[in-house]
N, C-alpha and C positions, 0 to 999 in steps of 0.2 A: 482596284478601288471601286469601280463601278461608275456608271454614266453620271448619276447625280453628284457623286463626290468630285468627279473630274470636271463637270461642266456647271456646277451649281451657280457660280458667280455670273457666268454667261447667260444662264437662263433667267436668273433674277434681274439682271441688267435689262435684258430684252423685255421681261414683263413689266418693268418700270416704265418702259417707253410706250407700252400699249395705251390707247385712249381710255379715259376714265369711264367705267360702266357702272350701272346699278349692281348691287350685291347679287342679285338673282341671275345675272348673265355674266359668263366668263369665257374668254377665248381659250382654246386648247392648243398647246404648243408642242414642238418636238424637242429633240435632245439638245438643240442649239437655241431654244427659245423662240424658234421661228413659228409663225402662224400656220397651223395645219389645214385651215379651211373649215374646221369644225369649231362649234362653240357649245357650251353647256348651259342648260336652263336648270336652276336649282331652287327656285322659289317663284312666288307670285309676281306677276306684272301688274302694277297699279298705274294710275294716271301719270305719276312722275317718272316711271320707267318706260312707259310705252314707246316714246319716240326713240330712245336709244335701242330698245329691243328690236324695233322694226328695222332700224338701220343695220343692226347685226344680221337679222334674218335675210336681208337683201344680199348679203356677201358671204354668208356661212351656212353650213348645214348644222342643224341643231340636235343635240342628244340631251334628253332629259335625265336628271339625276335626282334620286331621293336624298335630300339633305336637310330639309327643313320641315320639321314636324311631320304631318301626314301628306305633305306635297308629293305628287299632284292633287290628291284628294285628302281631305274634304274641302280645301280652300276654293273659294271662287273669286276670280280675279280678272285680270286683263282690263284695267282701268274702270272696273266696276266695283261692286259691293264685296267686302271681304268678310269671311267667317273665320274666326280664330280656331274654332274646334270643328263642330259639325253643323251644317246648315239647318235651321229649324224646319225648312221646307225642302225636301228632296228636289234636286235639280233635274229637270226633264231629261237633259242630255249633258252630263258634267264634262264630256270630252268635246263638246261644241264650243270650244274656247280658242281664240287664235293662237295663243302661246303654246297650248297643248297640241293643236293641229300641226304646228310647225316642227314638233319633235318627231323625227323619223324613227327614233329608237330610244330605248330606256335603260338606264343602269338602275338596278334595284337592290334592296336589302332586306325586304319584308319576306317572312316565311311564306306567305300566300300572295305572290305578286298580282295574281289575277284579280284580287280584291281592289287593287289600287291602280292598275295599269290597264290601258286599252289592249284588246286582244289581237289587234291587227299589226302590232309593231314588234320588231326584234327586241329581245331583252338580254341584258348581260348582268350577271350577279357580282357586283362590285360596289364598293362604298368609298366615299372620300377617306374614311379612316383606314382603309387598306393602304393608302399611299404614305403610311407613317415613315418618317425619317429615323428609323431605329438607331442607326449609327450616330446621327447628329444629336439625338436626345441623349444617348449614352455620353458622348464627348461633352455635352453641355453640363452634365452632372459630375462626371468622374474624370474628365480630361482624356488625353490620349495616352497610349502606352498601357502599361499594367496598373490599373487603378488601386488606390486604397479606399475601399468602400467606407462610407460614412456610417457609424453605428446607427441602428435603428432606434427611433424615439417614440413612435406611436405604433399601436397595434393596428389601427384602422384609420384610413383618410377617407374623407367624403367631400368632393369638390363641387363648387358652384362657380358660376361666372360673374355674379353680381348684378345680372340683368333681371328685369321684371318677369321675363317669361320663364325663369328658373322655377318659379313657384308651380307651374303646370308641366313644362316639358321635363324637368329634372325631378319631378314628383316630390316636392319638399315635404308634403305631409307624411309620406311613407319614410323618407329619409330621416326626418326628425324621429319618428317612432322607433326606427331601427337603430338610430344613434343611441337613443336612450336604452334600448334593450341591450345593446352591446356593452354600454357603460355600466349597466346594472350587473352584468356578468364579470365586471372587473377589468375590462378591456380599456385601454386609453385610445381616445378617439380625437382626431383633428378635423374640425370643420372649416373649410376655406370659404371666404366670401359671404359669411353669415354674421359678422359682427354688425351690431346695430339693428338686427332683425328682432322685433318685440318678442316672437316666440322662440328664439334660439334656446336650446337646452341649457339649463343651469345645473350642471352636474360636476362633481369634482373630478370625474374621469373624462370630461369633455373640454377640449380647448378650442375656443372659437377665434378665428383670425379674419382680418379684412382681406379684401381682394389683393393678391400678390401679382408680381410680374410672372410672365410664362416660365422664365427660368427658375424662379423661386418656387413656383408650383411643382416643377419637375423635380427640384431638390427635395421638397416636402414629400413627394411621392416615394422618392428613393430611400427616404428615412422612415418609411412605413412598411409594415409587414403585409398589408392587405388594402386593396382599394374598394370601397363600397360604391356601387352604382345602383341607385334606387329608381332611375329614370324609367319613363314609360314612353312618352311621345318624342323619342330621340332617335332618329334614323342613322346617324353617323357619329356615335359617341367617341371622339378621339381620345378621351381619358382612358378608355380600355386599352387601345393599342399603345398609348404612351406609357401606361403602367406596365404592360407585358414587356415593352422595349427596355424598361429599367429592371426587369426580372421581379416584378412585384405582382402576385396573383390578384384576381379579381373576384368579387362577390357581386353577382349581378341579378337584378330583379328578373324573375322568369318571363314577364310580360313585356320586356323591353322590345320596342318596335324594330330597331336594328341593333347589331352588335352581338346578338346571341350566338353567332357563328363562331366567335372567338372563344367561347366557354367550353372547355374540354377538361378531361382529367388532368392534363399536364398544366393548365392554366388557371383553374379556379373552379367555381361552382355557381349554380343558381339558387335563389331562394324565393319563397312565396310571399312572405311578409314578416312583420315583426315577431310573429309566433315561432319561426323556425330560424331566423337569421342568426341568433346567437349560437345555436348548436352548430350550424353549418360553418360559421366562422371559427369557432373553436377547433373544429376538425381540420379546416384548412391550415390553421396556424400551427398545427402539430403535424402536418404532412409535408413531405418532400416534393415540391413542384418544380417545373422546368419552363416557366412561361417565356423567357426571352429566346431560348433555342427553338422552341415551337414557332414563335412568331417569325423568327428570321427564316425558317424553312419554307414559310407559306406567304408571307406578306412583305411590306417594305416598299420603298419609293421605286427602286429599279425594277424589282419583279413585277409590281402591280402596273407600272408604266408600260412595260412590254406587253403585258396581258391586255391592257387597255388599247394599246396601238393595234394589237391583233383584232380586236372588236371593230375598231374604225376601218381597218383594211377589209373586214368582212362586209362592211357597208358600202365598199367601193372607194375607200380612201386610198391614197398613193401607195403603190407597191413598195416603196423605199421607207415608208413610215414604220419604224420599228420601236418607237418610244414616244409616249404621248402623256402629257400632264395637263389636267385642268388647272387654269391659274387661280381658281378659287382656293387652291391650297395656300396661296401666298397673300391675296388681297381681296 
């Protein structure tokens, strides 16, 4: 069954007993949910997070992870001023910040990590979305045993979370233009978490729904033929690996910050903008792809947790550490 399937309840119960921490800081646990002595930093440290972060640093070794926008750049933080996108004035030394100095290594997803990470720290090519629970997602939608797959209802699904930062991080302007382009070609499109948005497309081929539960989101993906990801500033787009886990191909913006590594001939394709998204989508819809088998051969919770543990051992982690999970996957 695998470590996660066998130990998931033990791990989750152990995680629930951990002290409450800011979103940006998470403990890394082993196969039993025990503290490994490592913690991950996945976002800025502001004044409200500083005390908790300093406490974790005093007892743990810190590994940075690209999970929030362009973090660790271009945000400027650690109880100081915050820039949401790029600072108007270049910082003299963007790495001279306590939370970044505390990171002895970095997990990255960018095509050019040297643009975003300090050059004097070890790097590991891994994303939060690599830890996808492919089997759990499949069971949530289809149950166990031999499933009877639900019939497809939509040609394309495009998902948002309903948060204000969707407008930038998930590139709403492009998503809207692409949705309209696909609908104009006769494709049925489901837009999630966009109801009530003043500029939501009004097209007979576009269905707009409010925010759904995670399980209902997964069921909606499973009933779609293709997932559209128009995001740009998104380092760990879990919707891509969740779609692949459900055997649904992806159509991904070519300039996506992270997640580009999941797009190959077996899983989908990239597009440049609304001018080519329709043609590429039509080609994918008429192709025989195998996204779920591809994903299971390369990623997934157990496979990635073992790779991550190997990275921590290379940093001097315990020799017996063979499985490591950042608890940011759960809370």
